[in-house]
C-alpha positions in Angstrom: 17.0 30.8 -1.2 17.0 29.2 -4.7 16.4 30.9 -8.0 14.8 33.9 -6.2 18.5 35.0 -5.8 18.5 35.8 -9.5 16.7 39.1 -8.7 20.0 40.3 -7.2 21.3 40.8 -10.8 18.6 43.4 -11.5 14.9 43.8 -12.3 15.2 42.7 -16.0 16.6 39.2 -15.3 14.8 36.1 -16.4 15.3 32.4 -16.4 14.9 31.1 -19.9 15.4 27.3 -20.1 17.3 24.5 -18.3 20.6 23.5 -19.8 21.5 19.8 -20.1 24.7 18.1 -19.1 25.0 19.2 -15.5 25.6 16.7 -12.7 25.6 18.5 -9.4 24.0 21.9 -10.1 20.8 23.4 -11.6 22.0 25.2 -14.7 19.8 27.5 -16.8 20.2 30.0 -19.6 19.2 33.4 -18.3 18.8 36.9 -19.6 20.7 39.6 -17.7 20.8 43.3 -18.8 19.4 42.2 -22.2 22.2 39.6 -22.8 22.1 35.8 -22.8 24.0 34.4 -19.8 24.2 31.2 -17.8 23.0 30.8 -14.2 24.2 28.0 -12.0 22.6 27.2 -8.7 24.3 24.7 -6.4 25.3 23.9 -2.8 29.0 24.9 -3.0 30.4 26.9 -0.1 31.0 30.6 -0.3 34.8 29.9 -0.1 34.6 27.6 -3.1 32.5 30.0 -5.1 34.9 32.9 -4.3 37.8 30.7 -5.4 36.1 29.7 -8.7 34.9 33.2 -9.6 38.3 34.8 -8.9 40.0 32.1 -11.0 37.6 32.7 -13.9 38.3 36.5 -13.7 42.1 35.8 -13.7 41.9 33.5 -16.7 39.8 36.1 -18.6 42.3 38.8 -17.9 45.0 36.4 -19.2 43.1 36.1 -22.5 41.6 32.5 -22.0 38.1 32.1 -23.3 36.1 31.3 -20.1 32.6 32.2 -18.8 33.1 35.4 -16.9 31.1 36.0 -13.7 28.6 38.8 -14.0 28.3 40.8 -10.7 25.1 41.3 -8.8 23.8 44.9 -8.7 25.8 45.4 -5.5 29.0 44.0 -7.0 29.1 40.4 -5.6 30.2 37.6 -8.0 27.7 35.1 -6.5 24.7 35.2 -4.2 23.1 32.4 -2.1 24.8 29.6 -4.1 24.0 31.2 -7.5 26.7 32.3 -10.0 25.7 34.1 -13.2 28.3 34.0 -16.0 28.6 35.1 -19.6 27.4 32.6 -22.2 30.3 30.9 -24.2 29.2 29.4 -27.5 30.6 26.0 -28.3 30.1 22.3 -28.5 31.8 19.1 -27.5 35.0 18.1 -29.3 34.3 15.9 -32.3 37.5 15.4 -34.2 41.1 14.6 -33.3 42.0 18.2 -34.2 39.3 19.4 -31.7 40.9 17.2 -29.0 44.3 18.6 -29.8 42.9 22.1 -29.3 41.5 21.0 -26.0 44.9 19.6 -24.9 46.6 22.8 -26.0 44.1 24.8 -24.0 44.6 22.6 -21.0 48.4 23.1 -21.3 47.9 26.9 -21.3 45.4 26.6 -18.4 48.1 24.7 -16.5 50.7 27.4 -17.1 48.2 30.2 -16.1 47.3 28.4 -12.9 50.6 27.0 -11.8 50.8 29.5 -8.8 47.0 29.6 -8.2 46.0 28.1 -4.8 44.1 24.8 -4.7 40.3 24.8 -4.3 39.3 25.1 -0.7 39.5 21.8 1.2 36.4 19.8 1.3 35.1 21.1 -2.0 37.0 18.7 -4.3 35.0 16.3 -6.4 37.1 13.3 -7.5 36.6 11.8 -11.0 37.6 8.4 -12.3 38.3 6.9 -15.7 37.7 3.5 -14.3 34.2 2.4 -15.4 31.8 0.8 -13.1 31.2 -2.9 -13.7 29.2 -3.4 -16.9 29.8 0.2 -18.2 32.4 1.9 -20.2 33.8 5.3 -19.4 32.9 7.9 -22.0 33.7 11.1 -20.1 35.5 13.8 -22.0 38.2 13.9 -19.4 38.9 10.2 -19.9 39.0 10.5 -23.7 41.3 13.5 -23.4 43.6 11.5 -21.0 43.8 8.7 -23.6 44.7 11.2 -26.3 47.4 12.7 -24.1 48.7 9.3 -23.2 49.1 8.6 -27.0 50.9 11.8 -27.7 54.7 11.7 -27.8 56.3 13.8 -25.0 59.1 16.0 -26.1 61.1 18.7 -24.6 58.9 21.6 -23.4 55.7 19.6 -23.5 53.4 19.6 -20.5 52.2 16.4 -18.9 48.6 17.5 -18.3 46.6 15.2 -16.3 43.4 16.9 -15.0 42.6 15.7 -11.5 38.9 16.7 -11.7 36.6 18.5 -14.0 33.2 20.2 -13.6 32.4 20.7 -17.3 33.0 19.1 -20.6 35.6 20.9 -22.7 33.9 22.7 -25.6 34.9 23.3 -29.2 35.0 27.0 -30.0 32.8 28.1 -32.9 33.0 31.3 -34.8 30.1 33.8 -34.6 
């Protein structure tokens, strides 16, 4: 169906502009109910989108800052491959302190999802920190992995090793 599905969020919705940085999805800033939001259109299965949107709601209830799915007018959290979520202000980590906050957040995420079921089979996207010949890896996940590898591991620390990532971690900014 494509972006026509955005109409399922109401009559006052509008696509504003494309957002950069996506790899597998078409991501735009959108306006829903008078508020800035993010719309992501892709080819993920309904099972995968249900898993993701339920997980985001769980993390939000636990107090983690995440984009929260905005329901359609009939209460669904996605429609025809489209998910509309709250806009979260931020930017890429820039300093060692930013990266430490990312690591702390990932440790908390790990604790909050320890009992959460895995993503439905067939919807996993592997990532690698091994660069292709002639290129160096610059992904945020690989930089974070290097930082975590350099951190001393003491009692009570978490050995966070993200297996895959769909977004670059962001640095929270104050409003």
